[in-house]
PDB file of N, H, CA, C and O in Angstrom:
ATOM      1  N   MET A   1     -15.749  -8.160 -20.534  1.00  0.00           N
ATOM      2  CA  MET A   1     -15.654  -9.177 -19.498  1.00  0.00           C
ATOM      3  C   MET A   1     -14.277  -9.088 -18.829  1.00  0.00           C
ATOM      4  O   MET A   1     -13.260  -8.904 -19.498  1.00  0.00           O
ATOM      5  N   ARG A   2     -14.263  -9.222 -17.505  1.00  0.00           N
ATOM      6  H   ARG A   2     -15.089  -9.372 -16.961  1.00  0.00           H
ATOM      7  CA  ARG A   2     -13.008  -9.138 -16.768  1.00  0.00           C
ATOM      8  C   ARG A   2     -12.300 -10.491 -16.731  1.00  0.00           C
ATOM      9  O   ARG A   2     -12.927 -11.544 -16.839  1.00  0.00           O
ATOM     10  N   ARG A   3     -10.998 -10.432 -16.579  1.00  0.00           N
ATOM     11  H   ARG A   3     -10.489  -9.576 -16.491  1.00  0.00           H
ATOM     12  CA  ARG A   3     -10.242 -11.666 -16.436  1.00  0.00           C
ATOM     13  C   ARG A   3     -10.368 -12.173 -15.001  1.00  0.00           C
ATOM     14  O   ARG A   3     -10.676 -11.401 -14.092  1.00  0.00           O
ATOM     15  N   THR A   4     -10.135 -13.447 -14.801  1.00  0.00           N
ATOM     16  H   THR A   4      -9.885 -14.073 -15.539  1.00  0.00           H
ATOM     17  CA  THR A   4     -10.319 -14.075 -13.501  1.00  0.00           C
ATOM     18  C   THR A   4      -9.389 -13.528 -12.424  1.00  0.00           C
ATOM     19  O   THR A   4      -9.834 -13.241 -11.313  1.00  0.00           O
ATOM     20  N   LEU A   5      -8.100 -13.381 -12.739  1.00  0.00           N
ATOM     21  H   LEU A   5      -7.738 -13.614 -13.641  1.00  0.00           H
ATOM     22  CA  LEU A   5      -7.129 -13.061 -11.709  1.00  0.00           C
ATOM     23  C   LEU A   5      -6.829 -11.578 -11.538  1.00  0.00           C
ATOM     24  O   LEU A   5      -5.812 -11.219 -10.944  1.00  0.00           O
ATOM     25  N   GLU A   6      -7.692 -10.720 -12.044  1.00  0.00           N
ATOM     26  H   GLU A   6      -8.518 -11.011 -12.527  1.00  0.00           H
ATOM     27  CA  GLU A   6      -7.463  -9.296 -11.840  1.00  0.00           C
ATOM     28  C   GLU A   6      -7.604  -8.973 -10.360  1.00  0.00           C
ATOM     29  O   GLU A   6      -8.499  -9.482  -9.686  1.00  0.00           O
ATOM     30  N   GLY A   7      -6.716  -8.124  -9.863  1.00  0.00           N
ATOM     31  H   GLY A   7      -5.989  -7.710 -10.411  1.00  0.00           H
ATOM     32  CA  GLY A   7      -6.789  -7.723  -8.460  1.00  0.00           C
ATOM     33  C   GLY A   7      -7.851  -6.656  -8.259  1.00  0.00           C
ATOM     34  O   GLY A   7      -8.395  -6.112  -9.220  1.00  0.00           O
ATOM     35  N   THR A   8      -8.136  -6.369  -7.010  1.00  0.00           N
ATOM     36  H   THR A   8      -7.695  -6.811  -6.229  1.00  0.00           H
ATOM     37  CA  THR A   8      -9.091  -5.314  -6.725  1.00  0.00           C
ATOM     38  C   THR A   8      -8.395  -4.227  -5.927  1.00  0.00           C
ATOM     39  O   THR A   8      -7.453  -4.497  -5.181  1.00  0.00           O
ATOM     40  N   LYS A   9      -8.861  -3.000  -6.088  1.00  0.00           N
ATOM     41  H   LYS A   9      -9.626  -2.781  -6.694  1.00  0.00           H
ATOM     42  CA  LYS A   9      -8.265  -1.873  -5.374  1.00  0.00           C
ATOM     43  C   LYS A   9      -8.368  -2.083  -3.880  1.00  0.00           C
ATOM     44  O   LYS A   9      -7.429  -1.798  -3.137  1.00  0.00           O
ATOM     45  N   ARG A  10      -9.496  -2.576  -3.448  1.00  0.00           N
ATOM     46  H   ARG A  10     -10.259  -2.808  -4.052  1.00  0.00           H
ATOM     47  CA  ARG A  10      -9.726  -2.747  -2.019  1.00  0.00           C
ATOM     48  C   ARG A  10      -8.730  -3.724  -1.387  1.00  0.00           C
ATOM     49  O   ARG A  10      -8.165  -3.458  -0.327  1.00  0.00           O
ATOM     50  N   LYS A  11      -8.532  -4.851  -2.055  1.00  0.00           N
ATOM     51  H   LYS A  11      -8.991  -5.068  -2.916  1.00  0.00           H
ATOM     52  CA  LYS A  11      -7.599  -5.848  -1.530  1.00  0.00           C
ATOM     53  C   LYS A  11      -6.178  -5.284  -1.507  1.00  0.00           C
ATOM     54  O   LYS A  11      -5.429  -5.505  -0.555  1.00  0.00           O
ATOM     55  N   ARG A  12      -5.823  -4.569  -2.541  1.00  0.00           N
ATOM     56  H   ARG A  12      -6.431  -4.389  -3.314  1.00  0.00           H
ATOM     57  CA  ARG A  12      -4.492  -3.971  -2.654  1.00  0.00           C
ATOM     58  C   ARG A  12      -4.248  -3.001  -1.505  1.00  0.00           C
ATOM     59  O   ARG A  12      -3.162  -2.977  -0.926  1.00  0.00           O
ATOM     60  N   GLN A  13      -5.261  -2.201  -1.177  1.00  0.00           N
ATOM     61  H   GLN A  13      -6.144  -2.221  -1.647  1.00  0.00           H
ATOM     62  CA  GLN A  13      -5.159  -1.253  -0.081  1.00  0.00           C
ATOM     63  C   GLN A  13      -5.042  -1.960   1.260  1.00  0.00           C
ATOM     64  O   GLN A  13      -4.254  -1.565   2.120  1.00  0.00           O
ATOM     65  N   LYS A  14      -5.839  -3.015   1.426  1.00  0.00           N
ATOM     66  H   LYS A  14      -6.479  -3.336   0.728  1.00  0.00           H
ATOM     67  CA  LYS A  14      -5.842  -3.750   2.695  1.00  0.00           C
ATOM     68  C   LYS A  14      -4.492  -4.387   2.974  1.00  0.00           C
ATOM     69  O   LYS A  14      -4.066  -4.480   4.125  1.00  0.00           O
ATOM     70  N   VAL A  15      -3.817  -4.828   1.907  1.00  0.00           N
ATOM     71  H   VAL A  15      -4.163  -4.752   0.972  1.00  0.00           H
ATOM     72  CA  VAL A  15      -2.545  -5.521   2.065  1.00  0.00           C
ATOM     73  C   VAL A  15      -1.362  -4.550   2.120  1.00  0.00           C
ATOM     74  O   VAL A  15      -0.505  -4.673   2.995  1.00  0.00           O
ATOM     75  N   SER A  16      -1.306  -3.601   1.207  1.00  0.00           N
ATOM     76  H   SER A  16      -2.002  -3.501   0.495  1.00  0.00           H
ATOM     77  CA  SER A  16      -0.106  -2.765   1.135  1.00  0.00           C
ATOM     78  C   SER A  16      -0.357  -1.268   1.140  1.00  0.00           C
ATOM     79  O   SER A  16       0.497  -0.493   0.712  1.00  0.00           O
ATOM     80  N   GLY A  17      -1.528  -0.854   1.624  1.00  0.00           N
ATOM     81  H   GLY A  17      -2.222  -1.484   1.972  1.00  0.00           H
ATOM     82  CA  GLY A  17      -1.822   0.571   1.756  1.00  0.00           C
ATOM     83  C   GLY A  17      -1.129   1.169   2.973  1.00  0.00           C
ATOM     84  O   GLY A  17      -0.554   0.446   3.788  1.00  0.00           O
ATOM     85  N   PHE A  18      -1.186   2.477   3.091  1.00  0.00           N
ATOM     86  H   PHE A  18      -1.652   3.064   2.429  1.00  0.00           H
ATOM     87  CA  PHE A  18      -0.515   3.183   4.180  1.00  0.00           C
ATOM     88  C   PHE A  18      -1.022   2.740   5.548  1.00  0.00           C
ATOM     89  O   PHE A  18      -0.227   2.479   6.450  1.00  0.00           O
ATOM     90  N   ARG A  19      -2.343   2.653   5.705  1.00  0.00           N
ATOM     91  H   ARG A  19      -2.990   2.864   4.972  1.00  0.00           H
ATOM     92  CA  ARG A  19      -2.910   2.287   7.010  1.00  0.00           C
ATOM     93  C   ARG A  19      -2.542   0.863   7.400  1.00  0.00           C
ATOM     94  O   ARG A  19      -2.314   0.566   8.573  1.00  0.00           O
ATOM     95  N   ALA A  20      -2.486  -0.012   6.406  1.00  0.00           N
ATOM     96  H   ALA A  20      -2.671   0.229   5.453  1.00  0.00           H
ATOM     97  CA  ALA A  20      -2.098  -1.403   6.668  1.00  0.00           C
ATOM     98  C   ALA A  20      -0.643  -1.464   7.144  1.00  0.00           C
ATOM     99  O   ALA A  20      -0.310  -2.226   8.051  1.00  0.00           O
ATOM    100  N   ARG A  21       0.209  -0.658   6.526  1.00  0.00           N
ATOM    101  H   ARG A  21      -0.062  -0.039   5.790  1.00  0.00           H
ATOM    102  CA  ARG A  21       1.626  -0.625   6.913  1.00  0.00           C
ATOM    103  C   ARG A  21       1.784  -0.116   8.346  1.00  0.00           C
ATOM    104  O   ARG A  21       2.580  -0.650   9.118  1.00  0.00           O
ATOM    105  N   MET A  22       1.022   0.917   8.692  1.00  0.00           N
ATOM    106  H   MET A  22       0.375   1.351   8.065  1.00  0.00           H
ATOM    107  CA  MET A  22       1.178   1.547   9.997  1.00  0.00           C
ATOM    108  C   MET A  22       0.680   0.676  11.149  1.00  0.00           C
ATOM    109  O   MET A  22       0.976   0.952  12.311  1.00  0.00           O
ATOM    110  N   GLU A  23      -0.066  -0.361  10.833  1.00  0.00           N
ATOM    111  H   GLU A  23      -0.306  -0.585   9.889  1.00  0.00           H
ATOM    112  CA  GLU A  23      -0.617  -1.214  11.885  1.00  0.00           C
ATOM    113  C   GLU A  23       0.414  -2.125  12.533  1.00  0.00           C
ATOM    114  O   GLU A  23       0.265  -2.497  13.697  1.00  0.00           O
ATOM    115  N   THR A  24       1.456  -2.488  11.797  1.00  0.00           N
ATOM    116  H   THR A  24       1.578  -2.185  10.852  1.00  0.00           H
ATOM    117  CA  THR A  24       2.434  -3.418  12.352  1.00  0.00           C
ATOM    118  C   THR A  24       3.794  -2.735  12.507  1.00  0.00           C
ATOM    119  O   THR A  24       4.090  -1.747  11.835  1.00  0.00           O
ATOM    120  N   LYS A  25       4.607  -3.279  13.400  1.00  0.00           N
ATOM    121  H   LYS A  25       4.367  -4.082  13.945  1.00  0.00           H
ATOM    122  CA  LYS A  25       5.930  -2.723  13.649  1.00  0.00           C
ATOM    123  C   LYS A  25       6.790  -2.793  12.388  1.00  0.00           C
ATOM    124  O   LYS A  25       7.474  -1.833  12.035  1.00  0.00           O
ATOM    125  N   ASN A  26       6.743  -3.948  11.714  1.00  0.00           N
ATOM    126  H   ASN A  26       6.186  -4.728  12.001  1.00  0.00           H
ATOM    127  CA  ASN A  26       7.533  -4.102  10.492  1.00  0.00           C
ATOM    128  C   ASN A  26       7.013  -3.218   9.361  1.00  0.00           C
ATOM    129  O   ASN A  26       7.780  -2.756   8.516  1.00  0.00           O
ATOM    130  N   GLY A  27       5.705  -2.990   9.360  1.00  0.00           N
ATOM    131  H   GLY A  27       5.083  -3.366  10.047  1.00  0.00           H
ATOM    132  CA  GLY A  27       5.130  -2.104   8.359  1.00  0.00           C
ATOM    133  C   GLY A  27       5.637  -0.680   8.536  1.00  0.00           C
ATOM    134  O   GLY A  27       5.951   0.005   7.562  1.00  0.00           O
ATOM    135  N   ARG A  28       5.713  -0.242   9.792  1.00  0.00           N
ATOM    136  H   ARG A  28       5.458  -0.798  10.583  1.00  0.00           H
ATOM    137  CA  ARG A  28       6.249   1.089  10.079  1.00  0.00           C
ATOM    138  C   ARG A  28       7.711   1.177   9.660  1.00  0.00           C
ATOM    139  O   ARG A  28       8.183   2.221   9.209  1.00  0.00           O
ATOM    140  N   ARG A  29       8.421   0.055   9.819  1.00  0.00           N
ATOM    141  H   ARG A  29       8.037  -0.793  10.186  1.00  0.00           H
ATOM    142  CA  ARG A  29       9.822   0.015   9.398  1.00  0.00           C
ATOM    143  C   ARG A  29       9.925   0.199   7.880  1.00  0.00           C
ATOM    144  O   ARG A  29      10.830   0.876   7.391  1.00  0.00           O
ATOM    145  N   VAL A  30       8.999  -0.403   7.150  1.00  0.00           N
ATOM    146  H   VAL A  30       8.264  -0.953   7.548  1.00  0.00           H
ATOM    147  CA  VAL A  30       8.966  -0.273   5.686  1.00  0.00           C
ATOM    148  C   VAL A  30       8.760   1.186   5.293  1.00  0.00           C
ATOM    149  O   VAL A  30       9.471   1.714   4.437  1.00  0.00           O
ATOM    150  N   ILE A  31       7.783   1.832   5.923  1.00  0.00           N
ATOM    151  H   ILE A  31       7.205   1.404   6.617  1.00  0.00           H
ATOM    152  CA  ILE A  31       7.482   3.242   5.630  1.00  0.00           C
ATOM    153  C   ILE A  31       8.701   4.122   5.921  1.00  0.00           C
ATOM    154  O   ILE A  31       9.067   4.976   5.114  1.00  0.00           O
ATOM    155  N   ASN A  32       9.322   3.904   7.080  1.00  0.00           N
ATOM    156  H   ASN A  32       9.024   3.211   7.736  1.00  0.00           H
ATOM    157  CA  ASN A  32      10.485   4.709   7.453  1.00  0.00           C
ATOM    158  C   ASN A  32      11.667   4.488   6.513  1.00  0.00           C
ATOM    159  O   ASN A  32      12.398   5.426   6.194  1.00  0.00           O
ATOM    160  N   ALA A  33      11.850   3.245   6.072  1.00  0.00           N
ATOM    161  H   ALA A  33      11.256   2.484   6.331  1.00  0.00           H
ATOM    162  CA  ALA A  33      12.941   2.937   5.144  1.00  0.00           C
ATOM    163  C   ALA A  33      12.709   3.648   3.812  1.00  0.00           C
ATOM    164  O   ALA A  33      13.647   4.168   3.208  1.00  0.00           O
ATOM    165  N   ARG A  34      11.470   3.668   3.365  1.00  0.00           N
ATOM    166  H   ARG A  34      10.708   3.246   3.856  1.00  0.00           H
ATOM    167  CA  ARG A  34      11.149   4.324   2.090  1.00  0.00           C
ATOM    168  C   ARG A  34      11.306   5.840   2.204  1.00  0.00           C
ATOM    169  O   ARG A  34      11.741   6.498   1.259  1.00  0.00           O
ATOM    170  N   ARG A  35      10.948   6.387   3.369  1.00  0.00           N
ATOM    171  H   ARG A  35      10.595   5.852   4.136  1.00  0.00           H
ATOM    172  CA  ARG A  35      11.141   7.829   3.595  1.00  0.00           C
ATOM    173  C   ARG A  35      12.631   8.165   3.599  1.00  0.00           C
ATOM    174  O   ARG A  35      13.053   9.154   3.001  1.00  0.00           O
ATOM    175  N   ALA A  36      13.427   7.329   4.283  1.00  0.00           N
ATOM    176  H   ALA A  36      13.084   6.525   4.769  1.00  0.00           H
ATOM    177  CA  ALA A  36      14.866   7.556   4.381  1.00  0.00           C
ATOM    178  C   ALA A  36      15.522   7.499   3.003  1.00  0.00           C
ATOM    179  O   ALA A  36      16.482   8.219   2.729  1.00  0.00           O
ATOM    180  N   LYS A  37      14.996   6.644   2.153  1.00  0.00           N
ATOM    181  H   LYS A  37      14.216   6.059   2.375  1.00  0.00           H
ATOM    182  CA  LYS A  37      15.540   6.490   0.809  1.00  0.00           C
ATOM    183  C   LYS A  37      15.108   7.643  -0.101  1.00  0.00           C
ATOM    184  O   LYS A  37      15.687   7.871  -1.163  1.00  0.00           O
ATOM    185  N   GLY A  38      14.075   8.364   0.347  1.00  0.00           N
ATOM    186  H   GLY A  38      13.604   8.179   1.210  1.00  0.00           H
ATOM    187  CA  GLY A  38      13.612   9.515  -0.423  1.00  0.00           C
ATOM    188  C   GLY A  38      12.594   9.155  -1.485  1.00  0.00           C
ATOM    189  O   GLY A  38      12.505   9.816  -2.520  1.00  0.00           O
ATOM    190  N   ARG A  39      11.828   8.110  -1.230  1.00  0.00           N
ATOM    191  H   ARG A  39      11.900   7.573  -0.390  1.00  0.00           H
ATOM    192  CA  ARG A  39      10.794   7.695  -2.189  1.00  0.00           C
ATOM    193  C   ARG A  39       9.744   8.787  -2.350  1.00  0.00           C
ATOM    194  O   ARG A  39       9.369   9.457  -1.388  1.00  0.00           O
ATOM    195  N   HIS A  40       9.282   8.950  -3.576  1.00  0.00           N
ATOM    196  H   HIS A  40       9.587   8.406  -4.358  1.00  0.00           H
ATOM    197  CA  HIS A  40       8.207   9.912  -3.829  1.00  0.00           C
ATOM    198  C   HIS A  40       6.910   9.413  -3.198  1.00  0.00           C
ATOM    199  O   HIS A  40       6.149  10.194  -2.627  1.00  0.00           O
ATOM    200  N   LYS A  41       6.662   8.093  -3.305  1.00  0.00           N
ATOM    201  H   LYS A  41       7.281   7.459  -3.769  1.00  0.00           H
ATOM    202  CA  LYS A  41       5.487   7.477  -2.682  1.00  0.00           C
ATOM    203  C   LYS A  41       5.968   6.507  -1.609  1.00  0.00           C
ATOM    204  O   LYS A  41       6.763   5.612  -1.892  1.00  0.00           O
ATOM    205  N   VAL A  42       5.488   6.682  -0.376  1.00  0.00           N
ATOM    206  H   VAL A  42       4.842   7.409  -0.146  1.00  0.00           H
ATOM    207  CA  VAL A  42       5.902   5.767   0.686  1.00  0.00           C
ATOM    208  C   VAL A  42       5.015   4.532   0.744  1.00  0.00           C
ATOM    209  O   VAL A  42       5.440   3.482   1.225  1.00  0.00           O
ATOM    210  N   ALA A  43       3.778   4.654   0.252  1.00  0.00           N
ATOM    211  H   ALA A  43       3.433   5.507  -0.139  1.00  0.00           H
ATOM    212  CA  ALA A  43       2.852   3.519   0.204  1.00  0.00           C
ATOM    213  C   ALA A  43       1.900   3.753  -0.956  1.00  0.00           C
ATOM    214  O   ALA A  43       1.761   4.876  -1.441  1.00  0.00           O
ATOM    215  N   ILE A  44       1.248   2.687  -1.396  1.00  0.00           N
ATOM    216  H   ILE A  44       1.361   1.775  -1.002  1.00  0.00           H
ATOM    217  CA  ILE A  44       0.332   2.856  -2.528  1.00  0.00           C
ATOM    218  C   ILE A  44      -0.920   3.601  -2.083  1.00  0.00           C
ATOM    219  O   ILE A  44      -1.343   3.496  -0.931  1.00  0.00           O
ATOM    220  N   THR A  45      -1.498   4.344  -2.996  1.00  0.00           N
ATOM    221  H   THR A  45      -1.155   4.429  -3.931  1.00  0.00           H
ATOM    222  CA  THR A  45      -2.737   5.068  -2.713  1.00  0.00           C
ATOM    223  C   THR A  45      -3.742   4.770  -3.817  1.00  0.00           C
ATOM    224  O   THR A  45      -3.376   4.564  -4.974  1.00  0.00           O
ATOM    225  N   ALA A  46      -5.003   4.753  -3.439  1.00  0.00           N
ATOM    226  H   ALA A  46      -5.301   4.921  -2.499  1.00  0.00           H
ATOM    227  CA  ALA A  46      -6.060   4.519  -4.420  1.00  0.00           C
ATOM    228  C   ALA A  46      -6.308   5.811  -5.167  1.00  0.00           C
ATOM    229  O   ALA A  46      -6.259   6.888  -4.572  1.00  0.00           O
ATOM    230  N   LYS A  47      -6.571   5.724  -6.449  1.00  0.00           N
ATOM    231  H   LYS A  47      -6.611   4.849  -6.932  1.00  0.00           H
ATOM    232  CA  LYS A  47      -6.844   6.919  -7.232  1.00  0.00           C
ATOM    233  C   LYS A  47      -8.120   7.607  -6.733  1.00  0.00           C
ATOM    234  O   LYS A  47      -8.135   8.817  -6.505  1.00  0.00           O
ATOM    235  N   ASN A  48      -9.181   6.824  -6.569  1.00  0.00           N
ATOM    236  H   ASN A  48      -9.168   5.842  -6.754  1.00  0.00           H
ATOM    237  CA  ASN A  48     -10.418   7.372  -6.043  1.00  0.00           C
ATOM    238  C   ASN A  48     -10.613   6.866  -4.624  1.00  0.00           C
ATOM    239  O   ASN A  48     -10.103   7.460  -3.674  1.00  0.00           O
ATOM    240  N   ARG A  49     -11.346   5.775  -4.477  1.00  0.00           N
ATOM    241  H   ARG A  49     -11.761   5.293  -5.248  1.00  0.00           H
ATOM    242  CA  ARG A  49     -11.468   5.135  -3.180  1.00  0.00           C
ATOM    243  C   ARG A  49     -11.411   3.628  -3.356  1.00  0.00           C
ATOM    244  O   ARG A  49     -11.833   3.091  -4.380  1.00  0.00           O
ATOM    245  N   ALA A  50     -10.890   2.966  -2.357  1.00  0.00           N
ATOM    246  H   ALA A  50     -10.547   3.402  -1.525  1.00  0.00           H
ATOM    247  CA  ALA A  50     -10.743   1.504  -2.476  1.00  0.00           C
ATOM    248  C   ALA A  50     -12.079   0.801  -2.399  1.00  0.00           C
ATOM    249  O   ALA A  50     -12.137  -0.426  -2.481  1.00  0.00           O
TER     250      ALA A  50
END
């Protein structure tokens, strides 16, 4: 049985996935800041599909 407050992959992607970030000006700023810092991952990715 699952716990009540477990998140879902789909919701996580919709909120903080790469495509969600690229939709807004501030989201693009987040991606660019992470690239400038040299992050290995610039945004979260689903292991399979959301």
